[in-house]
Kinemage of the C-alpha trace (Angstrom):
@kinemage 1
@onewidth
@group {chain A} dominant
@subgroup {mainchain}
@vectorlist {calphas} color= white
{ca met a 1} P 79.796 -79.088 21.836
{ca leu a 2} L 83.198 -77.918 20.589
{ca gln a 3} L 82.859 -80.064 17.477
{ca ser a 4} L 79.754 -78.091 16.468
{ca val a 5} L 81.424 -74.672 16.711
{ca arg a 6} L 82.114 -73.245 13.260
{ca arg a 7} L 83.180 -69.710 14.179
{ca cys a 8} L 84.662 -68.643 17.514
{ca leu a 9} L 85.577 -65.142 18.612
{ca val a 10} L 88.134 -64.818 21.401
{ca leu a 11} L 87.281 -61.387 22.774
{ca cys a 12} L 89.907 -59.797 25.038
{ca ala a 13} L 90.338 -56.438 26.666
{ca his a 14} L 94.125 -56.795 26.683
{ca thr a 15} L 96.845 -58.841 25.090
{ca asp a 16} L 97.538 -61.965 27.210
{ca asp a 17} L 93.895 -62.353 28.312
{ca glu a 18} L 93.918 -65.664 26.419
{ca phe a 19} L 95.401 -66.910 29.692
{ca gly a 20} L 91.794 -67.747 30.594
{ca cys a 21} L 91.000 -69.873 27.553
{ca gly a 22} L 94.215 -70.916 25.807
{ca gly a 23} L 93.609 -74.643 26.167
{ca thr a 24} L 90.100 -74.283 24.797
{ca ile a 25} L 91.473 -72.351 21.812
{ca val a 26} L 93.826 -75.254 21.109
{ca arg a 27} L 90.905 -77.695 21.224
{ca leu a 28} L 88.775 -75.526 18.941
{ca ala a 29} L 91.627 -75.257 16.445
{ca glu a 30} L 92.009 -79.035 16.505
{ca ala a 31} L 88.266 -79.379 15.826
{ca gly a 32} L 88.541 -77.199 12.722
{ca ala a 33} L 86.718 -74.094 13.985
{ca glu a 34} L 87.485 -70.745 12.395
{ca ile a 35} L 88.899 -68.675 15.250
{ca arg a 36} L 89.282 -64.920 15.365
{ca tyr a 37} L 91.053 -63.079 18.147
{ca leu a 38} L 90.412 -59.469 19.121
{ca ala a 39} L 92.352 -57.713 21.884
{ca leu a 40} L 91.116 -54.151 22.164
{ca ser a 41} L 94.293 -52.738 23.767
{ca thr a 42} L 98.000 -53.520 23.475
{ca cys a 43} L 98.547 -51.906 26.896
{ca glu a 44} L 101.480 -49.727 25.935
{ca lys a 45} L 101.162 -47.732 29.172
{ca ser a 46} L 101.646 -50.930 31.196
{ca val a 47} L 104.843 -52.210 29.556
{ca pro a 48} L 107.653 -52.758 32.109
{ca glu a 49} L 110.909 -50.816 31.992
{ca gly a 50} L 113.415 -52.196 29.528
{ca phe a 51} L 110.923 -53.315 26.880
{ca ala a 52} L 109.778 -51.596 23.697
{ca arg a 53} L 106.369 -49.913 23.933
{ca asp a 54} L 104.920 -52.283 21.308
{ca val a 55} L 106.337 -55.463 22.824
{ca leu a 56} L 102.937 -56.815 23.882
{ca ala a 57} L 101.617 -56.628 20.339
{ca his a 58} L 104.532 -58.757 19.107
{ca glu a 59} L 104.228 -61.191 22.016
{ca cys a 60} L 100.493 -61.540 21.459
{ca arg a 61} L 100.926 -62.393 17.800
{ca glu a 62} L 103.437 -65.062 18.738
{ca ser a 63} L 101.202 -66.466 21.483
{ca thr a 64} L 98.099 -66.671 19.302
{ca ser a 65} L 100.103 -68.272 16.504
{ca arg a 66} L 101.264 -70.973 18.923
{ca leu a 67} L 97.622 -71.560 19.900
{ca gly a 68} L 96.707 -72.210 16.254
{ca ile a 69} L 95.072 -68.898 15.274
{ca pro a 70} L 96.108 -67.702 11.797
{ca pro a 71} L 97.892 -64.320 11.896
{ca glu a 72} L 95.323 -62.752 9.557
{ca asn a 73} L 92.618 -63.566 12.154
{ca val a 74} L 94.330 -61.580 14.931
{ca glu a 75} L 93.311 -57.942 15.494
{ca leu a 76} L 94.857 -55.674 18.120
{ca gly a 77} L 93.931 -52.222 19.469
{ca pro a 78} L 93.331 -49.340 19.250
{ca phe a 79} L 91.896 -48.526 22.703
{ca glu a 80} L 93.850 -47.188 25.680
{ca val a 81} L 94.343 -49.444 28.687
{ca arg a 82} L 92.293 -48.530 31.789
{ca glu a 83} L 90.111 -46.126 29.786
{ca phe a 84} L 87.500 -48.545 28.402
{ca pro a 85} L 84.552 -47.097 30.377
{ca arg a 86} L 85.216 -43.800 28.606
{ca asp a 87} L 85.305 -45.568 25.226
{ca arg a 88} L 82.285 -47.799 25.809
{ca gln a 89} L 80.318 -46.678 22.723
{ca pro a 90} L 83.177 -47.015 20.196
{ca ile a 91} L 83.949 -50.448 21.639
{ca leu a 92} L 80.337 -51.528 21.195
{ca glu a 93} L 80.298 -50.209 17.636
{ca arg a 94} L 83.461 -52.179 16.826
{ca leu a 95} L 81.901 -55.374 18.168
{ca val a 96} L 78.606 -54.844 16.350
{ca ala a 97} L 80.487 -54.278 13.093
{ca leu a 98} L 82.329 -57.553 13.654
{ca arg a 99} L 79.060 -59.374 14.302
{ca lys a 100} L 77.476 -58.004 11.136
{ca gly a 101} L 80.449 -59.018 9.026
{ca trp a 102} L 81.182 -62.358 10.672
{ca ala a 103} L 78.660 -63.751 13.127
{ca pro a 104} L 80.379 -66.134 15.583
{ca asp a 105} L 78.675 -69.201 17.045
{ca leu a 106} L 80.766 -68.935 20.217
{ca val a 107} L 82.250 -65.915 21.961
{ca leu a 108} L 84.817 -66.341 24.732
{ca leu a 109} L 84.920 -63.134 26.784
{ca pro a 110} L 85.646 -61.854 30.319
{ca thr a 111} L 83.320 -62.967 33.087
{ca ser a 112} L 80.578 -60.890 34.668
{ca thr a 113} L 82.532 -60.805 37.956
{ca asp a 114} L 85.830 -59.485 36.588
{ca arg a 115} L 86.781 -56.433 38.662
{ca his a 116} L 89.061 -54.736 36.134
{ca gln a 117} L 87.242 -51.802 34.558
{ca asp a 118} L 88.378 -52.687 31.021
{ca his a 119} L 87.331 -56.323 31.349
{ca ala a 120} L 83.985 -55.337 32.854
{ca thr a 121} L 83.319 -53.025 29.906
{ca val a 122} L 84.206 -55.726 27.379
{ca his a 123} L 81.912 -58.170 29.141
{ca gln a 124} L 78.986 -55.769 29.181
{ca glu a 125} L 79.373 -54.629 25.585
{ca gly a 126} L 80.119 -58.151 24.376
{ca val a 127} L 76.838 -59.398 25.813
{ca arg a 128} L 75.054 -56.543 24.043
{ca ala a 129} L 76.846 -57.036 20.728
{ca phe a 130} L 76.404 -60.815 20.397
{ca pro a 131} L 72.839 -61.605 21.512
{ca his a 132} L 72.493 -64.794 19.450
{ca ala a 133} L 75.812 -66.532 20.170
{ca thr a 134} L 76.866 -68.881 22.930
{ca leu a 135} L 78.771 -66.741 25.440
{ca leu a 136} L 81.284 -68.263 27.861
{ca gly a 137} L 83.144 -66.120 30.388
{ca tyr a 138} L 86.768 -67.140 30.873
{ca glu a 139} L 88.551 -67.108 34.200
{ca leu a 140} L 91.251 -64.567 35.104
{ca pro a 141} L 91.868 -65.328 38.807
{ca gln a 142} L 93.923 -62.209 39.428
{ca asn a 143} L 90.753 -60.154 38.858
{ca glu a 144} L 88.223 -62.428 40.548
{ca ala a 145} L 87.033 -62.535 44.141
{ca arg a 146} L 84.254 -64.896 43.078
{ca phe a 147} L 83.686 -66.821 39.878
{ca his a 148} L 80.688 -68.812 38.627
{ca ser a 149} L 82.574 -71.887 37.398
{ca ala a 150} L 79.604 -73.865 36.101
{ca ala a 151} L 81.046 -74.915 32.732
{ca phe a 152} L 84.265 -76.811 32.022
{ca val a 153} L 86.329 -77.724 28.970
{ca ala a 154} L 88.433 -80.843 29.482
{ca leu a 155} L 92.113 -80.643 28.558
{ca thr a 156} L 94.762 -83.279 28.023
{ca glu a 157} L 98.406 -82.967 29.006
{ca ala a 158} L 99.151 -81.991 25.394
{ca his a 159} L 96.536 -79.219 25.429
{ca leu a 160} L 97.906 -77.830 28.681
{ca asp a 161} L 101.488 -77.984 27.433
{ca ala a 162} L 100.425 -76.096 24.299
{ca lys a 163} L 98.781 -73.403 26.434
{ca ile a 164} L 101.836 -72.994 28.657
{ca tyr a 165} L 104.103 -72.813 25.606
{ca ala a 166} L 101.889 -70.165 23.988
{ca leu a 167} L 101.762 -67.981 27.088
{ca ser a 168} L 105.537 -68.210 27.488
{ca ala a 169} L 105.713 -65.854 24.495
{ca tyr a 170} L 104.884 -63.025 26.918
{ca glu a 171} L 108.417 -62.526 28.189
{ca ser a 172} L 107.566 -58.982 29.280
{ca gln a 173} L 104.936 -60.364 31.664
{ca gly a 174} L 107.103 -62.990 33.315
{ca phe a 175} L 107.118 -61.065 36.598
{ca arg a 176} L 103.365 -61.578 37.076
{ca pro a 177} L 102.561 -64.515 39.413
{ca tyr a 178} L 99.678 -65.748 37.271
{ca ser a 179} L 101.974 -66.153 34.245
{ca ser a 180} L 104.111 -68.881 35.804
{ca pro a 181} L 103.777 -72.403 34.361
{ca ala a 182} L 103.319 -73.759 37.894
{ca phe a 183} L 100.285 -71.559 38.490
{ca ile a 184} L 98.759 -72.310 35.081
{ca arg a 185} L 99.181 -76.045 35.677
{ca ser a 186} L 97.848 -75.931 39.238
{ca leu a 187} L 94.714 -74.034 38.188
{ca ala a 188} L 94.088 -76.504 35.356
{ca thr a 189} L 94.533 -79.349 37.838
{ca val a 190} L 91.977 -77.871 40.255
{ca arg a 191} L 89.467 -77.374 37.455
{ca gly a 192} L 90.178 -80.878 36.201
{ca val a 193} L 89.390 -82.340 39.620
{ca gln a 194} L 86.087 -80.456 39.601
{ca ala a 195} L 85.267 -81.699 36.088
{ca gly a 196} L 86.481 -85.279 36.574
{ca thr a 197} L 89.270 -84.946 33.982
{ca pro a 198} L 93.063 -84.663 34.224
{ca tyr a 199} L 92.930 -80.922 33.457
{ca ala a 200} L 90.303 -78.373 32.502
{ca glu a 201} L 89.477 -74.715 32.003
{ca ala a 202} L 86.445 -73.272 33.761
{ca phe a 203} L 83.927 -70.823 32.317
{ca glu a 204} L 80.903 -68.868 33.406
{ca pro a 205} L 77.987 -69.946 31.165
{ca ile a 206} L 76.549 -66.538 30.276
{ca gln a 207} L 74.362 -67.751 27.422
{ca ile a 208} L 74.049 -71.130 25.707
{ca val a 209} L 72.546 -71.358 22.233
{ca val a 210} L 71.983 -74.905 20.931
{ca arg a 211} L 71.335 -75.217 17.204
């Protein structure tokens, strides 16, 4: 399936949400897909003490570069963290404009069960904006009490190492338990056991379009 993807949109509410699909991004880049990355907020209000307000924007550009996304295909902002429900219509309009200018075959976006209000808004408006694309919901365990893990992307040791290296660019987020290499590796191991592979990432299959 990944070999047939020509254009993939990685749709994120916040910088570092590629935690849920970094290994898959690496595989898509290897397969020659054109990948675009959109994080709708750089979360300046959530930056820890001691870091510049724009640190997450810089860290995100480094992370996505390590994953194989060209810098010109990375777009950040301009929405305010934790205020996405208020900005629902402008967010939808931004996504529809993207679809009209560059229709992706595959959209990776937050799951339907993500409890964060920004992620929930991006999921809902993403489903509305991309009605003819394959939609896979990526896993962010810190926001999930339940997750419909019915689709898996197999990863090798090299893919997982590339993901961990990319996410290590987020030095400002090192205090978060889910950012630790041990957690990233253990989750990939669990999903790999479920998929019958050494490692994997799990997704919610929201919509599958086979062409």
